[in-house]
C-alpha positions in Angstrom: 0.0 0.0 0.0 1.4 3.4 -0.9 1.2 6.2 1.5 -0.6 9.3 0.4 1.6 12.3 -0.1 1.4 15.2 2.4 -0.2 18.3 0.8 -0.2 21.6 2.5 -2.6 24.0 0.8 -2.1 27.8 0.8 -4.8 30.0 2.2 -5.7 31.0 -1.4 -6.1 27.3 -2.3 -8.3 26.6 0.7 -10.4 29.7 -0.1 -10.7 28.6 -3.8 -11.7 25.0 -2.8 -14.4 26.3 -0.3 -15.7 28.8 -2.9 -16.2 25.9 -5.3 -17.9 23.8 -2.7 -20.5 26.4 -1.7 -22.7 26.2 -4.8 -22.8 22.4 -4.5 -24.1 22.6 -0.9 -26.6 25.4 -1.5 -27.9 24.3 -4.9 -29.0 20.8 -3.7 -32.4 22.2 -2.6 -33.2 20.3 0.5 -31.8 19.1 3.8 -31.1 15.5 2.8 -29.4 16.5 -0.4 -27.2 19.0 1.3 -26.0 16.3 3.7 -25.1 14.1 0.8 -23.2 16.9 -0.8 -21.4 17.5 2.4 -20.2 13.9 2.6 -19.2 13.8 -1.1 -17.3 17.1 -0.9 -15.5 16.0 2.3 -14.1 13.0 0.4 -13.3 15.1 -2.6 -11.4 18.0 -1.0 -9.4 15.9 1.5 -8.8 12.8 -0.6 -10.0 10.7 2.4 -11.1 7.1 2.2 -14.4 7.3 4.0 -17.0 9.9 5.0 -20.3 9.4 6.7 -23.0 11.6 8.2 -24.8 10.3 11.3 -27.8 12.1 12.6 -28.4 12.5 16.4 -31.6 10.6 17.4 -32.7 11.3 20.9 -34.7 8.3 22.1 -35.2 9.8 25.6 -33.7 12.4 27.8 -30.9 9.9 28.8 -30.5 7.8 25.7 -29.2 9.0 22.3 -28.1 7.1 19.2 -26.8 8.1 15.8 -28.4 7.0 12.6 -26.5 6.7 9.4 -28.0 9.1 6.8 -25.4 9.1 4.0 -22.0 7.5 3.4 -19.3 7.4 0.8 -17.4 4.1 1.3 -17.6 0.7 -0.5 -18.0 -1.5 2.6 -20.8 -1.6 5.1 -20.8 0.7 8.0 -22.9 0.5 11.2 -26.4 1.9 10.5 -26.7 2.9 14.2 -24.0 4.1 16.5 -24.6 4.1 20.3 -24.6 7.6 21.8 -23.1 6.6 25.1 -19.4 6.5 24.0 -16.8 9.0 25.0 -16.6 10.5 21.6 -20.3 11.3 21.2 -20.6 12.4 24.8 -17.6 14.8 24.3 -19.1 16.2 21.1 -22.5 16.7 22.6 -21.1 18.4 25.7 -18.4 20.5 24.1 -19.5 20.9 20.4 -15.9 20.7 19.3 -14.3 18.8 16.4 -12.3 15.7 17.4 -9.2 14.7 15.5 -7.5 11.3 15.8 -4.1 11.0 14.0 -3.2 7.4 14.5 -4.6 4.0 15.5 -1.7 2.5 17.4 -2.4 0.0 20.1 -1.0 2.2 22.9 -3.4 2.9 25.7 -3.3 6.6 25.0 -4.3 5.9 21.4 -7.5 4.1 22.4 -9.0 7.4 23.4 -11.8 8.3 21.0 -11.2 5.0 19.1 -14.8 5.0 17.9 -14.0 7.9 15.6 -12.6 5.2 13.2 -15.7 3.7 11.5 -14.0 0.7 9.9 -11.0 -1.5 11.0 -9.0 -0.5 8.0 -9.0 3.2 9.0 -5.9 4.7 10.8 -6.9 8.4 11.3 -10.1 10.3 11.5 -12.0 13.5 12.2 -15.5 13.8 13.8 -17.2 17.2 13.2 -20.4 18.2 15.0 -23.0 19.7 12.7 -24.8 22.3 14.8 -28.1 24.0 14.1 -30.3 26.4 16.0 -33.9 26.6 17.1 -36.1 29.6 16.3 -35.4 30.8 19.8 -31.7 30.8 19.2 -30.7 27.7 21.2 -28.0 25.7 19.4 -27.9 22.0 19.4 -25.9 19.2 17.6 -28.0 17.7 14.8 -25.4 15.1 13.7 -21.7 14.2 13.2 -19.7 14.2 10.0 -17.1 11.4 10.2 -14.1 11.5 7.8 -11.5 8.7 7.9 -8.3 7.8 6.2 -6.3 4.5 5.9 -3.1 6.6 6.5 -1.8 7.5 10.0 -1.3 11.3 10.5 -3.3 12.1 7.4 -5.2 15.1 8.7 -2.8 18.0 8.5 -3.7 21.7 9.1 -4.9 22.2 5.5 -7.3 19.2 5.5 -8.5 20.1 9.0 -9.3 23.7 8.0 -11.0 22.6 4.8 -13.3 20.2 6.8 -14.0 22.8 9.5 -14.9 25.4 7.0 -16.9 23.1 4.8 -18.9 22.0 7.8 -19.6 25.6 8.7 -20.9 26.2 5.2 -23.2 23.2 5.5 -24.4 24.3 9.0 -25.5 27.6 7.5 -27.5 25.9 4.8 -29.0 23.3 7.2 -30.1 26.0 9.5 -31.8 27.8 6.6 -33.5 24.6 5.6 -34.6 23.9 9.1 -36.1 27.4 9.4 -38.0 27.0 6.2 -39.8 23.8 5.6 -37.4 20.8 6.0 -38.3 18.0 8.4 -36.3 18.0 11.7 -35.6 14.2 11.5 -34.5 12.8 8.1 -35.5 9.2 7.9 -32.7 6.6 8.1 -31.2 5.9 4.7 -28.0 4.1 3.9 -27.2 6.7 1.2 -25.3 6.1 -1.9 -22.6 3.5 -1.8 -19.9 3.8 -4.4 
């Protein structure tokens, strides 16, 4: 297996890539299609091996799970992820992106191990997608997972691209939620390549 080459993008290249991504997210026309575009574009701009969007499904006040809405990966992924793990708890509490650079067997490296959605993945990013109620209260609607088969794959450029792409998507999702899109998109496996 060949290692992917490290690419550091300039600020101009990052801006150009995001500018090209914006119409793809906003022209899709509905909530579900914008999530599919988010997953597709995350793969395209970072050259990652896997991307998936899981929507938060609150079963009760104390129980949460995540439902797979869309994925870009050839192999099966779990349709439902438990919401009790350290990764999901951290994201729901802190609303911060989590980055895992390697999947070594060291005890320190097992922290947030559920970020890697498939055993072949070595590094990953989990990005909360945040929306807002009409009253201005923000909440996590889902998590975008992006994984690579390469250790230390997510450099500063890729991280910034994913962070900014997700912010573009959040703006569109918020607009859709405020207009007429349903709050809970039904569980769909999405398009598998």
